[in-house]
C-alpha positions in Angstrom: 1.5 9.1 -6.2 1.8 12.6 -7.2 1.1 12.0 -10.7 -1.8 10.0 -9.9 -3.3 12.5 -7.8 -2.7 15.1 -10.3 -4.7 12.9 -13.0 -7.6 12.5 -10.6 -7.8 16.4 -9.6 -7.9 17.0 -13.4 -10.9 14.9 -13.7 -12.5 16.5 -10.9 -11.5 20.0 -12.7 -9.5 20.7 -9.9 -5.7 21.0 -9.2 -3.1 19.6 -7.3 -1.5 22.8 -5.8 1.1 20.9 -3.2 1.7 17.3 -1.9 3.8 15.8 0.6 3.6 14.0 4.0 4.9 11.5 7.0 5.4 7.9 6.6 1.8 7.7 7.9 -0.1 10.6 6.4 0.0 12.7 3.7 -0.8 16.6 3.2 -2.6 17.8 -0.2 -3.2 21.4 -1.2 -6.1 21.3 -3.8 -7.6 24.3 -5.5 -11.1 22.9 -6.3 -14.5 24.2 -7.7 -17.5 24.5 -5.6 -19.5 22.0 -7.5 -17.1 19.1 -6.2 -18.0 17.3 -3.4 -15.4 16.9 -1.4 -15.9 13.5 0.0 -16.1 12.2 -3.7 -12.9 13.9 -4.6 -11.3 12.2 -1.5 -12.9 8.8 -2.3 -11.8 9.1 -5.7 -8.2 10.1 -4.8 -7.8 7.2 -2.5 -9.5 4.5 -4.3 -7.5 5.4 -7.8 -4.3 5.4 -6.0 -4.6 2.4 -4.2 -5.1 0.4 -7.4 -2.7 2.1 -8.9 -0.2 1.4 -6.4 -1.1 -2.5 -5.4 -0.8 -3.2 -9.2 2.6 -1.2 -9.5 3.8 -2.6 -6.1 2.1 -6.0 -5.2 4.7 -6.5 -2.2 2.9 -3.1 -0.5 0.3 -5.7 0.6 2.4 -6.6 3.8 2.6 -3.1 4.7 -1.2 -2.3 4.6 -3.7 -1.0 7.2 -5.9 -3.8 8.0 -5.9 -5.2 4.5 -6.7 -1.3 3.2 -4.5 1.0 1.7 -5.7 4.1 3.6 -7.5 4.7 6.5 -11.2 5.3 5.9 -11.1 8.6 7.7 -9.9 12.3 6.1 -9.5 15.0 7.4 -10.3 18.3 5.1 -10.0 22.1 5.9 -10.9 25.4 4.2 -7.9 27.8 3.6 -9.5 30.4 1.6 -8.2 33.5 2.5 -4.7 32.1 4.1 -1.6 33.2 1.8 -1.2 30.3 -0.1 2.4 30.1 0.1 2.4 29.7 3.8 0.4 26.7 3.3 2.5 25.4 0.6 5.9 26.2 3.2 3.8 24.2 5.6 3.4 20.9 3.3 6.6 21.0 1.7 8.4 21.0 5.1 6.4 17.4 5.6 8.7 14.3 4.8 7.7 12.8 1.2 6.0 9.6 2.1 8.0 6.3 1.0 
């Protein structure tokens, strides 16, 4: 999934800085240009990853959330001004999704 997210970010001229999460959610630290609408980036991340994972792992259907790989919602927050090392440490401390 990390590689999929990196490729999508490149399409948006963005950089995936950190990726990790829990069994039921993920954390992404993305550096993206101001011209990018965060909703478009998130929708692309979800859509592309869903297509790739369903194709590569057809057995994933049994684990889907009401037929969907991703929840329709997301939370995004700016971290401008916060030390990136602190944010990266927080994300690194999360469990890698299985």
